[in-house]
Wavefront OBJ file of the C-alpha trace (Angstrom):
o trace
v 0.000 0.000 0.000
v 1.579 3.316 -1.135
v 2.421 5.860 1.486
v 0.672 9.183 1.055
v 2.964 12.141 0.088
v 4.353 14.076 2.934
v 2.980 17.539 3.238
v 5.639 20.366 3.495
v 4.857 23.039 5.908
v 5.167 26.681 5.048
v 8.076 27.224 7.425
v 10.031 24.360 5.938
v 9.472 25.681 2.422
v 10.663 29.151 3.379
v 13.813 27.666 4.931
v 14.579 25.702 1.787
v 14.128 28.826 -0.310
v 16.497 30.777 1.845
v 19.147 28.002 1.689
v 18.854 27.842 -2.102
v 19.230 31.604 -2.364
v 22.349 31.533 -0.176
v 23.870 28.763 -2.289
v 23.227 30.730 -5.465
v 24.790 33.844 -3.969
v 27.879 31.886 -2.914
v 28.211 30.315 -6.396
v 27.877 33.721 -8.043
v 30.547 35.135 -5.758
v 32.915 32.251 -6.557
v 32.385 32.774 -10.279
v 33.160 36.490 -9.997
v 36.324 35.795 -7.994
v 37.424 33.177 -10.550
v 36.906 35.595 -13.451
v 38.779 38.347 -11.644
v 41.768 36.060 -10.937
v 41.966 34.099 -14.199
v 41.288 37.074 -16.423
v 39.024 37.839 -19.293
v 40.115 34.760 -21.250
v 37.225 32.787 -19.781
v 34.188 33.072 -21.867
v 35.495 35.614 -24.363
v 38.394 36.702 -26.486
v 41.461 37.368 -24.466
v 42.634 40.913 -24.611
v 46.253 41.290 -25.606
v 48.343 41.539 -22.541
v 50.399 44.630 -22.192
v 53.934 44.034 -23.250
v 56.263 44.161 -20.310
v 58.413 47.203 -20.192
v 61.915 46.358 -21.243
v 64.122 46.021 -18.237
v 67.176 48.200 -18.254
v 70.179 46.089 -19.070
v 72.998 46.474 -16.626
v 75.532 48.969 -17.915
v 78.816 47.305 -18.760
v 81.774 49.613 -18.441
v 84.320 49.184 -21.209
v 87.448 47.409 -20.097
v 90.340 49.832 -20.311
v 92.761 48.599 -22.903
v 96.452 48.717 -22.106
v 98.420 51.371 -23.906
v 100.174 49.608 -26.736
v 103.917 49.511 -26.253
v 105.890 50.694 -29.219
v 107.796 47.930 -30.902
v 110.795 50.232 -31.426
v 112.692 52.090 -28.715
v 112.492 55.876 -28.803
v 115.467 57.952 -29.901
v 115.851 59.440 -26.410
v 116.024 55.982 -24.836
v 118.653 54.834 -27.333
v 120.747 57.976 -26.789
v 120.567 57.491 -23.015
v 121.692 53.864 -23.267
v 124.521 54.631 -25.712
v 125.752 57.445 -23.455
v 126.265 54.918 -20.648
v 127.979 52.556 -23.090
v 130.513 55.272 -23.948
v 131.087 55.994 -20.264
v 131.474 52.292 -19.532
v 133.964 51.866 -22.369
v 136.016 54.840 -21.122
v 136.257 53.593 -17.536
v 137.206 50.132 -18.838
v 140.121 51.749 -20.718
v 141.273 53.481 -17.522
v 141.055 50.238 -15.566
v 143.012 48.271 -18.180
v 145.624 50.999 -18.304
v 146.077 50.712 -14.536
v 146.239 46.929 -14.777
v 148.952 47.107 -17.461
v 150.997 49.446 -15.283
v 150.805 46.887 -12.469
v 151.630 44.022 -14.852
v 148.154 42.544 -14.450
v 146.158 40.864 -17.191
v 143.776 43.218 -18.967
v 140.108 42.452 -19.484
v 138.324 43.087 -22.797
v 135.288 45.308 -23.004
v 132.168 43.757 -24.523
v 131.092 46.071 -27.378
v 127.770 44.287 -27.988
v 124.684 46.459 -28.122
v 121.041 45.809 -29.106
v 119.798 46.332 -32.635
v 118.185 49.708 -33.274
v 114.783 48.061 -33.762
v 114.928 46.128 -30.491
v 112.177 46.484 -27.904
v 112.361 49.426 -25.469
v 112.672 46.998 -22.555
v 115.860 45.540 -24.064
v 117.444 48.979 -24.551
v 116.455 50.056 -21.037
v 117.851 46.883 -19.484
v 121.124 47.173 -21.405
v 121.485 50.858 -20.499
v 121.027 50.065 -16.818
v 123.617 47.304 -17.118
v 126.191 49.694 -18.667
v 125.411 52.274 -15.981
v 125.947 49.878 -13.053
v 128.983 48.290 -14.676
v 130.677 51.673 -15.197
v 130.286 52.453 -11.483
v 131.673 49.053 -10.530
v 134.682 49.371 -12.873
v 135.377 52.924 -11.686
v 135.558 51.637 -8.115
v 138.017 48.916 -9.186
v 140.175 51.508 -10.969
v 140.238 53.663 -7.846
v 141.544 50.712 -5.835
v 144.298 50.094 -8.413
v 145.304 53.765 -8.374
v 145.438 53.743 -4.578
v 147.680 50.703 -4.768
v 150.070 52.601 -7.073
v 150.060 55.699 -4.856
v 150.913 53.652 -1.784
v 153.287 50.913 -2.957
v 154.799 48.589 -0.426
v 158.436 47.731 -0.035
v 161.415 49.980 -0.681
v 163.503 51.133 -3.598
v 162.772 53.342 -6.564
v 161.331 50.564 -8.733
v 158.186 50.395 -6.577
v 157.192 53.774 -8.050
v 157.553 52.645 -11.637
v 153.886 51.470 -12.037
v 152.738 54.943 -10.907
v 155.205 56.559 -13.299
v 153.875 54.453 -16.166
v 150.311 55.468 -15.268
v 151.409 59.133 -15.326
v 152.862 58.836 -18.830
v 156.477 57.794 -18.485
v 157.500 55.490 -21.390
v 158.803 51.990 -20.756
v 162.313 52.617 -22.133
v 163.037 55.253 -19.434
v 162.571 52.889 -16.492
v 166.288 52.644 -15.668
v 166.875 56.389 -15.881
v 163.754 57.125 -13.842
v 164.699 54.729 -11.033
v 168.224 56.196 -10.921
v 166.960 59.788 -10.581
v 164.296 58.939 -8.003
v 166.791 57.076 -5.825
v 169.479 59.747 -6.162
v 167.157 62.679 -5.479
v 164.916 61.390 -2.669
v 165.764 57.780 -1.861
v 162.295 57.029 -3.285
v 160.512 59.026 -0.549
v 157.647 61.150 -1.933
v 157.510 63.739 0.917
v 161.188 64.665 1.150
v 161.928 68.429 1.173
v 165.292 70.070 0.503
v 165.640 72.613 3.295
v 167.929 74.924 1.317
v 166.273 74.971 -2.136
v 162.734 73.915 -1.292
v 162.792 71.103 -3.866
v 160.122 68.537 -3.115
v 159.167 64.943 -3.657
v 160.396 61.892 -5.470
v 162.215 63.837 -8.183
v 163.021 66.926 -6.052
v 161.122 69.363 -8.221
v 161.988 73.021 -7.707
v 159.271 75.403 -6.460
v 159.653 77.485 -9.603
v 157.861 74.653 -11.426
v 155.038 73.998 -8.988
v 154.941 76.971 -6.576
v 151.753 78.485 -8.068
v 149.931 75.177 -7.521
v 150.689 75.083 -3.801
v 152.263 72.637 -1.366
v 149.090 70.545 -1.069
v 149.172 69.859 -4.824
v 152.812 68.735 -4.924
v 152.283 66.282 -2.027
v 150.398 63.963 -4.368
v 152.922 61.470 -5.874
v 150.969 61.394 -9.134
v 151.303 65.168 -9.500
v 155.044 64.869 -8.880
v 155.415 62.202 -11.550
v 153.239 64.038 -14.089
v 155.174 67.266 -13.600
v 158.489 65.383 -13.796
v 157.444 63.814 -17.121
v 156.389 67.232 -18.426
v 159.808 68.686 -17.547
v 161.617 65.736 -19.125
v 159.663 66.096 -22.356
v 160.534 69.799 -22.496
v 164.134 69.839 -21.322
v 165.307 66.253 -21.051
v 167.604 65.535 -18.083
v 168.585 69.215 -17.634
v 166.265 69.935 -14.649
v 168.188 67.272 -12.665
v 171.605 68.471 -13.793
v 172.340 65.252 -15.664
l 1 2 3 4 5 6 7 8 9 10 11 12 13 14 15 16 17 18 19 20 21 22 23 24 25 26 27 28 29 30 31 32 33 34 35 36 37 38 39 40 41 42 43 44 45 46 47 48 49 50 51 52 53 54 55 56 57 58 59 60 61 62 63 64 65 66 67 68 69 70 71 72 73 74 75 76 77 78 79 80 81 82 83 84 85 86 87 88 89 90 91 92 93 94 95 96 97 98 99 100 101 102 103 104 105 106 107 108 109 110 111 112 113 114 115 116 117 118 119 120 121 122 123 124 125 126 127 128 129 130 131 132 133 134 135 136 137 138 139 140 141 142 143 144 145 146 147 148 149 150 151 152 153 154 155 156 157 158 159 160 161 162 163 164 165 166 167 168 169 170 171 172 173 174 175 176 177 178 179 180 181 182 183 184 185 186 187 188 189 190 191 192 193 194 195 196 197 198 199 200 201 202 203 204 205 206 207 208 209 210 211 212 213 214 215 216 217 218 219 220 221 222 223 224 225 226 227 228 229 230 231 232 233 234 235 236 237 238 239 240
């Protein structure tokens, strides 16, 4: 036997209507939120999106390029280097001259120099080498000269290396040693109390007086002046 349909009261019907209305409102709100988030592409033609503004690319500073080095040395650099080569060659000549006077073996000077088209660094390095070498050789020459000015031992022959350095020729060695021993016994500071003659060769003040006593004390000055007198007058100044 079929059950009779249940009768809905008015209150129940009103409640159902209100629930349905609330559900519809919630669904409509969800749809609006979805459209707002997703965009106008739902249900219609999508509007072209605005192109993003181009982002500023980070500025790249140009890398500073090194100044190109000239492949050929400048004229000033070459002149500077060659000046020190000339100085070095000159002091080498003085040193070898002193070594010959002391009967020592001479040393050759290296005349090599860079090609004109060599790099500046090569010319600068070679110029510095000539500069330092000239100072070193000059110091060696000074030591050799000091050795000649202060010879050890006794006798007139010990002054012969200094005489050779001051210009005396080799063939006058015997005559020179005889005069030096006869005049001063090979003592460079001997003074003749009566005439004022001074030094190894007893040079008269009329020959050196204007130069002063301090000048004539140097044995090299005595030997140079003695050689000058011999070249001009021979053995006459020594009454020979």
